[in-house]
C-alpha positions as CSV (number, residue, x, y, z in Angstrom):
1,M,0.1,0.0,0.1
2,R,2.7,2.5,0.8
3,A,4.4,1.8,-2.7
4,L,1.0,2.6,-4.4
5,S,0.5,5.7,-2.2
6,V,3.9,7.1,-3.7
7,L,3.5,6.2,-7.3
8,A,-0.1,7.3,-7.8
9,P,0.7,11.1,-7.2
10,L,3.9,10.7,-9.6
11,A,1.8,9.2,-12.4
12,L,-0.7,12.1,-11.9
13,L,1.9,14.7,-12.2
14,A,3.4,13.2,-15.4
15,T,0.2,13.5,-17.1
16,T,-0.2,17.1,-16.4
17,L,3.3,18.1,-17.9
18,P,3.2,19.2,-21.8
19,A,5.0,16.9,-24.0
20,F,7.6,19.4,-25.2
21,A,8.0,21.3,-21.9
22,G,11.5,22.8,-21.8
23,D,14.1,25.3,-23.1
24,I,15.6,25.9,-26.7
25,T,18.7,28.1,-26.9
26,I,19.9,29.2,-30.4
27,E,22.9,31.4,-31.4
28,G,22.2,34.2,-33.8
29,R,24.7,36.4,-35.4
30,G,24.1,39.9,-36.9
31,E,26.9,41.7,-39.0
32,V,27.0,45.3,-40.5
33,R,29.9,46.9,-42.5
34,A,30.6,50.5,-42.8
35,A,33.4,52.7,-43.9
36,P,35.4,54.2,-41.0
37,D,35.2,58.0,-40.6
38,M,38.4,58.7,-38.6
39,A,41.7,57.4,-38.0
40,T,44.3,57.5,-35.2
41,I,48.0,57.7,-36.0
42,S,51.2,57.7,-33.6
43,S,54.0,59.7,-34.9
44,G,57.0,61.3,-33.4
45,V,60.7,62.0,-33.6
46,T,63.7,60.2,-32.3
47,T,67.1,62.4,-32.1
48,Q,70.7,61.6,-31.2
49,G,73.2,63.7,-29.4
50,A,76.7,63.5,-27.9
51,T,74.9,64.4,-24.6
52,A,71.3,64.1,-23.3
53,R,71.0,67.8,-23.5
54,E,72.0,68.1,-27.0
55,A,69.7,65.3,-28.0
56,L,66.8,66.8,-26.0
57,D,67.3,70.2,-27.6
58,A,67.2,68.8,-31.0
59,N,64.1,66.7,-30.1
60,T,62.3,69.6,-28.6
61,E,62.7,71.7,-31.7
62,A,61.8,68.9,-34.0
63,M,58.5,68.2,-32.0
64,S,57.5,71.6,-31.8
65,E,57.7,72.0,-35.6
66,L,55.7,68.6,-35.9
67,I,52.9,69.8,-33.5
68,A,52.7,73.1,-35.3
69,A,52.2,71.4,-38.6
70,L,49.6,69.2,-37.2
71,K,47.5,72.1,-36.0
72,D,48.2,74.0,-39.2
73,A,46.7,71.0,-40.9
74,G,43.5,71.4,-39.0
75,I,44.1,69.0,-36.1
76,E,42.6,70.4,-32.9
77,S,44.6,70.5,-29.6
78,R,42.3,67.9,-28.1
79,D,43.2,65.4,-30.7
80,I,46.9,65.7,-30.1
81,Q,48.2,63.9,-27.1
82,T,51.7,62.7,-25.9
83,S,51.9,59.3,-25.8
84,G,55.6,58.4,-25.2
85,F,58.9,60.1,-24.1
86,S,62.2,58.7,-23.4
87,V,65.8,59.6,-22.8
88,N,68.5,56.7,-23.3
89,P,72.1,56.3,-23.7
90,N,73.6,54.5,-26.7
91,Y,75.8,52.0,-25.6
92,V,78.8,50.6,-27.5
93,Y,79.9,47.0,-26.8
94,S,83.3,45.6,-27.1
95,D,85.0,42.1,-27.5
96,A,88.0,43.7,-25.6
97,R,89.0,42.1,-22.1
98,D,90.8,43.3,-19.1
99,E,94.0,41.8,-17.8
100,L,91.9,39.2,-16.0
101,G,90.3,38.2,-19.1
102,Y,86.8,39.7,-18.2
103,T,84.8,41.4,-20.9
104,L,85.0,45.3,-20.5
105,P,81.6,47.0,-19.6
106,P,80.0,48.8,-22.6
107,R,80.7,52.4,-22.7
108,I,78.1,55.3,-23.5
109,N,78.5,56.8,-26.8
110,G,75.8,59.6,-27.1
111,Y,72.2,59.8,-26.1
112,Q,68.8,59.1,-27.8
113,V,65.8,61.1,-27.1
114,A,62.2,59.8,-28.4
115,N,59.1,61.8,-28.2
116,S,55.8,60.6,-29.7
117,V,52.2,61.9,-30.0
118,T,48.8,60.0,-30.7
119,V,46.8,62.0,-33.3
120,V,43.3,61.6,-34.2
121,V,42.4,62.5,-37.8
122,R,38.6,63.2,-38.1
123,D,38.7,64.1,-41.9
124,L,40.0,61.0,-43.6
125,E,40.5,62.8,-46.8
126,E,43.2,64.9,-45.0
127,L,45.0,61.7,-43.6
128,G,47.6,61.3,-46.5
129,A,48.5,64.9,-46.7
130,I,48.9,64.9,-42.9
131,L,51.1,61.9,-42.9
132,D,53.2,63.3,-45.7
133,K,53.5,66.7,-43.9
134,S,54.5,65.2,-40.6
135,V,57.4,63.5,-42.2
136,T,58.4,66.4,-44.0
137,V,58.9,68.5,-40.9
138,G,60.9,65.9,-39.0
139,A,58.7,63.1,-37.8
140,N,60.9,59.9,-38.4
141,T,58.8,57.4,-36.5
142,V,55.1,56.7,-37.6
143,N,54.2,53.6,-35.7
144,G,50.9,52.8,-37.3
145,V,47.3,54.0,-38.5
146,T,44.1,52.5,-36.9
147,F,40.9,53.3,-38.5
148,S,37.5,53.6,-36.5
149,V,33.9,54.8,-36.5
150,A,33.3,57.8,-34.0
151,D,29.9,56.6,-33.0
152,P,29.2,53.0,-33.8
153,S,26.1,52.8,-31.7
154,Q,23.6,52.8,-34.5
155,L,25.6,50.2,-36.4
156,L,25.7,47.8,-33.3
157,D,21.9,48.4,-32.9
158,E,21.5,47.3,-36.4
159,A,23.7,44.1,-35.8
160,R,21.6,43.4,-32.6
161,R,18.4,43.4,-34.6
162,A,19.9,41.1,-37.2
163,A,21.3,38.8,-34.8
164,F,17.9,38.3,-32.9
165,A,16.4,37.7,-36.2
166,D,18.8,35.1,-37.1
167,A,18.3,33.3,-33.8
168,R,14.5,33.3,-33.8
169,T,14.3,32.1,-37.5
170,R,16.3,29.2,-36.7
171,A,14.5,28.5,-33.3
172,E,11.1,28.4,-35.0
173,L,12.5,26.1,-37.6
174,Y,13.7,23.7,-34.9
175,A,10.5,24.0,-33.1
176,D,8.4,23.4,-36.2
177,V,10.5,20.1,-37.0
178,A,9.9,19.1,-33.4
179,G,6.2,19.6,-33.5
180,A,6.3,22.6,-31.0
181,Q,6.2,26.2,-31.0
182,L,8.2,28.9,-29.2
183,G,6.9,30.0,-26.0
184,A,7.9,32.6,-23.5
185,L,11.3,34.3,-24.1
186,E,13.7,33.1,-21.3
187,S,17.0,35.0,-21.6
188,I,19.3,36.9,-24.2
189,T,23.0,37.3,-24.0
190,E,25.1,39.0,-26.3
191,R,28.8,39.3,-27.4
192,Q,30.5,42.0,-29.6
193,D,32.7,41.1,-32.3
194,F,35.0,43.8,-34.0
195,N,36.9,43.2,-37.1
196,G,38.4,46.1,-39.2
197,P,41.2,47.1,-41.1
198,Q,44.4,46.2,-39.0
199,P,46.9,49.1,-37.9
200,Y,49.8,48.8,-40.2
201,P,53.3,50.0,-39.5
202,M,54.7,53.0,-41.5
203,Y,58.3,53.8,-41.3
204,A,59.8,57.3,-42.1
205,R,63.3,58.5,-42.7
206,A,64.3,61.9,-41.5
207,E,65.7,63.0,-45.0
208,A,62.3,62.2,-46.6
209,Q,61.3,65.1,-49.1
210,A,57.8,66.3,-49.6
211,A,56.2,64.5,-52.4
212,A,52.7,63.5,-53.3
213,D,50.3,62.7,-50.6
214,V,50.7,59.3,-48.9
215,P,48.2,57.0,-50.5
216,V,45.9,55.6,-47.8
217,E,42.9,53.2,-48.2
218,A,40.5,53.0,-45.2
219,G,38.5,50.1,-46.5
220,E,35.4,48.8,-44.3
221,M,35.1,47.8,-40.8
222,T,32.8,45.0,-39.6
223,F,30.6,45.3,-36.5
224,A,29.1,42.2,-35.4
225,I,26.9,40.9,-32.6
226,T,26.4,37.2,-31.4
227,V,23.5,36.5,-29.2
228,N,22.3,33.4,-27.5
229,V,18.6,33.4,-27.0
230,A,16.6,30.9,-25.0
231,W,12.7,30.3,-25.4
232,N,10.2,28.0,-23.6
233,L,9.2,25.2,-25.9
234,D,5.5,24.5,-26.0
235,E,3.5,21.6,-27.4
236,T,1.6,22.7,-30.7
237,A,-2.1,22.6,-30.0
238,D,-4.0,20.1,-32.2
């Protein structure tokens, strides 16, 4: 009798559950491509001198000319930021040894000063001219160019809509194949994916002369959203 009293409620509970009760979780992806509207470049000046003071004075003069040239080209002060500064000795190593056979320590043969700025270019049509002008006035280090979109919020929202629609379309397909239908929405999680033109290094020589503007191609950037969406799965009504 005790066994029957336990089994009876369990059997009654089983008959009240829908045949397809449970969750279905589907991943969806939405992707939007757009041309960048701004670029960030890192450029600067590296100078040598017999003394640290001599190297610094030369660097200060060259950097002042570079910053002035950037501003003359229409770059605002808020878009020019010092990103690196260093003073280092130049060491000369030798294979010579002392009377005990030990290698002689390196000696200092002058100093090197490096100063760099990060510059935001908001008019891409001027990017090539700005790169060319920077080298002309003395910039001998251009570390790279990175393209971006100033405000990607609308692009990301468009990708979100596409990602959710992708997930829902496939979820409805699976539910239909299983003889069920989508019920209540249970959860949504997202992940942002970014893929655009990669920064590329550019090397400049101090003796470079003014010529045609540096050719620059911005290409397109990809803004992508991946979502995981879960629904309750209900039995299809007959």
